[in-house]
C-alpha positions as CSV (number, residue, x, y, z in Angstrom):
1,M,29.7,136.7,9.9
2,N,32.1,134.3,10.6
3,A,32.0,131.5,8.1
4,I,30.8,128.8,10.8
5,D,27.8,130.8,11.9
6,A,27.1,131.7,7.9
7,L,27.2,127.8,6.7
8,F,24.9,127.1,10.1
9,T,23.0,129.8,9.4
10,D,21.9,128.4,5.7
11,L,22.5,124.9,6.8
12,R,19.0,125.6,9.2
13,T,17.3,127.1,6.6
14,Q,17.9,124.6,4.2
15,Q,16.5,121.9,6.8
16,R,20.4,120.3,6.4
17,K,22.7,118.6,8.6
18,A,26.5,119.5,8.0
19,F,29.6,116.9,7.1
20,L,32.6,117.6,8.8
21,P,35.3,115.9,8.2
22,F,38.3,115.6,10.4
23,L,41.8,115.8,8.8
24,P,45.2,116.0,10.9
25,A,48.0,118.3,8.9
26,G,51.5,117.4,8.2
27,D,51.2,113.5,7.4
28,P,53.2,112.4,5.7
29,D,54.1,116.4,4.8
30,I,52.8,119.2,5.0
31,S,52.5,119.8,1.3
32,F,50.1,117.1,1.2
33,T,47.8,118.2,3.3
34,G,47.7,121.2,1.0
35,E,47.1,118.6,-2.1
36,L,44.4,117.0,0.0
37,L,41.7,119.8,1.2
38,P,40.4,120.8,-1.6
39,R,40.0,116.9,-3.1
40,V,38.0,116.9,0.7
41,A,36.6,120.0,0.4
42,A,35.3,119.4,-3.2
43,S,33.5,115.5,-2.2
44,G,31.3,117.1,0.4
45,A,32.2,119.0,3.5
46,S,30.4,121.6,4.8
47,L,33.4,122.6,7.6
48,I,36.6,120.7,7.7
49,E,38.3,120.3,10.9
50,I,42.2,120.5,10.6
51,G,44.1,118.6,13.7
52,F,47.1,120.0,15.2
53,P,49.9,117.7,15.9
54,F,50.6,117.4,19.4
55,S,53.2,115.2,21.5
56,D,50.8,113.9,24.0
57,P,46.7,114.5,22.6
58,I,44.5,114.1,25.5
59,A,41.1,112.0,23.2
60,D,42.8,111.0,20.2
61,G,42.8,107.2,19.8
62,P,46.1,105.1,18.2
63,V,45.3,105.8,14.1
64,I,45.4,109.8,15.2
65,Q,48.4,109.2,17.2
66,E,50.1,107.6,15.0
67,S,49.4,110.4,12.4
68,Y,50.4,113.5,14.7
69,T,54.0,111.1,15.0
70,R,54.1,110.9,11.7
71,A,54.1,114.5,11.0
72,L,55.6,115.6,14.2
73,R,59.1,113.2,13.2
74,N,59.0,115.0,9.6
75,K,60.0,118.3,12.2
76,L,56.3,120.3,11.4
77,K,56.6,123.1,12.9
78,L,53.4,125.7,13.8
79,D,54.5,128.2,11.5
80,D,54.5,125.8,8.2
81,L,51.3,124.6,9.5
82,F,50.0,128.0,8.6
83,A,51.3,129.2,5.4
84,M,49.7,125.9,4.2
85,L,46.5,126.6,5.4
86,R,46.7,130.3,3.8
87,S,47.8,128.9,0.6
88,V,44.7,127.2,0.6
89,T,42.2,129.6,1.6
90,S,43.2,132.5,-0.8
91,H,42.0,130.7,-3.7
92,A,39.3,132.8,-4.9
93,D,37.4,129.9,-5.1
94,W,37.4,128.6,-1.9
95,A,34.8,128.5,0.5
96,T,34.5,125.6,3.1
97,P,34.9,126.7,6.8
98,M,37.7,125.9,8.5
99,V,38.6,125.1,12.8
100,G,42.1,123.9,13.6
101,M,41.3,121.1,16.6
102,A,44.4,122.1,18.7
103,S,46.1,121.8,22.5
104,Y,45.4,124.4,24.5
105,S,49.4,124.4,25.2
106,L,49.9,125.1,21.8
107,I,48.0,128.1,22.1
108,H,49.3,129.2,25.0
109,K,52.5,128.7,24.5
110,R,51.9,130.8,21.3
111,G,49.9,133.8,22.8
112,V,46.4,133.3,23.1
113,G,46.4,136.8,20.7
114,N,49.1,135.7,18.4
115,F,47.3,132.3,17.8
116,L,44.2,133.8,17.3
117,Q,45.4,136.4,14.7
118,Q,47.7,133.9,13.1
119,A,45.3,131.5,13.1
120,K,42.5,134.0,11.5
121,V,45.0,135.3,8.6
122,S,45.1,131.7,7.8
123,G,41.6,130.9,7.1
124,L,41.0,129.0,10.6
125,S,36.7,130.7,11.7
126,G,37.3,128.7,14.7
127,A,39.5,126.2,17.0
128,V,38.6,122.9,18.8
129,V,40.4,123.1,22.7
130,P,39.7,119.7,23.8
131,D,41.9,120.2,27.0
132,L,40.5,123.6,28.2
133,P,38.3,122.7,30.8
134,A,35.6,125.4,31.3
135,E,36.1,126.1,34.0
136,E,39.5,127.7,32.9
137,A,37.7,129.3,29.4
138,E,36.7,132.6,30.1
139,E,40.0,134.2,29.5
140,L,40.3,132.5,25.8
141,A,36.6,133.1,25.1
142,K,36.9,136.7,25.4
143,Q,39.5,136.8,23.5
144,C,37.9,134.8,21.0
145,R,34.7,136.7,20.8
146,D,36.5,140.0,20.9
147,S,38.2,138.5,17.4
148,D,35.0,137.2,16.0
149,F,37.1,133.7,16.3
150,K,35.3,130.2,17.5
151,L,36.0,128.5,20.7
152,I,34.5,125.2,20.4
153,L,34.6,122.6,23.4
154,L,33.4,119.1,23.8
155,V,30.6,118.0,26.4
156,T,30.7,114.2,26.7
157,P,28.1,111.1,27.9
158,T,29.3,111.8,31.4
159,T,29.0,115.8,31.5
160,E,27.0,116.7,34.3
161,P,24.0,119.2,33.8
162,K,25.4,122.0,35.5
163,R,29.0,121.3,33.4
164,M,27.1,122.1,30.3
165,Q,26.0,124.7,31.0
166,K,29.2,126.4,32.1
167,I,30.6,124.5,28.2
168,V,27.9,126.0,26.5
169,A,28.5,129.4,27.7
170,A,31.9,129.4,27.0
171,C,31.5,127.7,23.1
172,S,30.5,129.7,20.4
173,G,30.0,128.6,16.5
174,F,29.4,125.0,18.4
175,V,29.3,122.6,20.8
176,Y,31.6,119.1,20.0
177,V,29.6,116.3,20.8
178,V,31.0,113.3,22.0
179,S,29.0,110.5,21.4
180,V,31.0,107.8,23.7
181,V,33.2,107.5,26.3
182,G,37.0,107.0,26.0
183,I,39.2,107.8,23.1
184,T,38.5,108.7,18.8
185,G,37.7,105.8,17.3
186,G,36.6,103.3,20.2
187,A,34.2,101.8,20.6
188,T,30.9,102.2,18.3
189,A,28.8,105.1,19.2
190,L,25.3,104.9,20.7
191,T,23.3,107.1,19.7
192,D,20.2,106.4,22.3
193,T,22.9,108.3,24.5
194,V,23.8,111.1,21.9
195,A,19.9,111.7,21.8
196,G,19.6,111.9,25.5
197,V,22.7,114.1,25.5
198,T,21.8,116.5,22.8
199,K,18.0,117.1,23.8
200,Q,19.5,118.1,27.4
201,L,22.0,120.7,25.3
202,R,18.9,121.8,23.2
203,T,17.3,123.0,26.6
204,M,20.4,125.2,27.1
205,T,22.0,126.9,24.4
206,D,20.9,127.5,20.4
207,L,24.2,126.7,19.0
208,P,24.5,123.8,16.6
209,L,25.5,120.5,17.9
210,C,27.9,118.5,16.3
211,V,28.4,114.7,16.8
212,G,32.3,113.1,16.7
213,F,33.8,110.1,18.4
214,G,33.0,106.8,17.2
215,V,31.1,108.1,13.9
216,S,32.5,105.8,11.1
217,T,30.2,104.8,9.0
218,P,27.5,105.3,6.8
219,E,25.2,103.7,8.8
220,H,26.3,106.0,11.8
221,V,26.0,108.9,10.0
222,K,22.5,108.2,9.4
223,A,21.7,106.9,12.8
224,F,23.3,110.2,14.2
225,A,21.6,113.1,11.5
226,P,18.5,113.4,13.2
227,H,19.8,114.2,16.8
228,C,22.5,117.0,15.6
229,D,23.5,119.4,13.5
230,G,26.5,117.9,12.1
231,V,28.6,114.9,12.1
232,I,32.0,114.9,12.2
233,V,34.3,111.6,11.2
234,G,38.1,111.2,11.9
235,T,39.5,108.3,12.4
236,A,37.8,106.4,9.8
237,L,39.7,109.2,7.6
238,V,42.5,109.5,9.1
239,K,43.3,105.9,8.3
240,K,43.8,106.4,5.0
241,L,46.7,107.8,5.3
242,A,48.7,105.5,6.5
243,N,50.3,104.5,3.2
244,A,50.3,108.2,2.2
245,A,54.1,108.6,1.8
246,T,54.5,105.7,-0.7
247,H,50.8,105.8,-2.2
248,R,50.4,109.6,-2.4
249,A,47.4,109.9,-4.9
250,D,45.4,106.1,-3.9
251,A,45.6,108.1,-0.1
252,I,44.3,111.7,-1.9
253,N,41.7,109.0,-3.6
254,A,40.9,107.1,-0.7
255,V,40.1,110.3,1.4
256,A,37.6,111.7,-1.4
257,T,35.9,108.4,-1.9
258,L,34.9,108.3,1.7
259,V,34.1,111.5,2.2
260,K,31.7,111.0,-0.8
261,E,30.3,108.2,0.8
262,L,29.3,109.9,4.3
263,S,28.1,113.1,3.4
264,A,26.0,111.3,0.8
265,A,24.8,108.9,3.4
266,L,23.8,112.6,5.3
267,S,21.9,113.7,2.3
268,F,20.0,110.5,2.3
269,A,18.8,111.1,6.5
270,E,18.0,114.2,5.6
271,Q,15.3,113.0,2.9
272,Y,14.1,110.8,5.2
273,S,13.9,112.2,8.3
């Protein structure tokens, strides 16, 4: 069974929710990311989303864009990213599923088959592809299904019901529910809006629903937990990397501490839901 399916099966049996931190690869360098991942896994991450730096990101706000720029400035290569992930996930005690967040341009350039093979060997269980329209996702979705590799697409508050159905039909693993209209790290997410979107999605799919964009505080986590199967936090964590080049240990500790706080808020929400 794919590790993402196994995770959400276990969590649903325990009536628990997933905490999904987003971390960009290669900021300030790829060895730092390799040090950071085990700390984040040990601090309460259910599943880790790894950002593949891209020069022209589609939905990422300025904080994540700046992080990607720092990584690319240091000549980060896709093979280096995969090698780092392989090194981390090959440890006997590694048990946290991971997905990549990658532009379809990166996947297409590498070749879909080659990308999926390298991603699986590196320890990834799926990929979020934010710029792939549902209308053009059929071939990638098929190859992902054939490889037992999960394809995660995005649904936004403005997505029309007919298009939602196309998106969830192409998805596997979980559905990424965008909580705000705009980019990551933008306006405060709206609980009522998310509740309406997830309620509608529940009529279309049994896949887990994970909410991200605009989620940055323990209060946000507590508010969204009743409406979804997982909460995704990115920008608030990436902000902690701004000075990582000169304060590596401090940055790792800061990210790990925030992951603990946010995952603890999720546990609190489960206890009192």
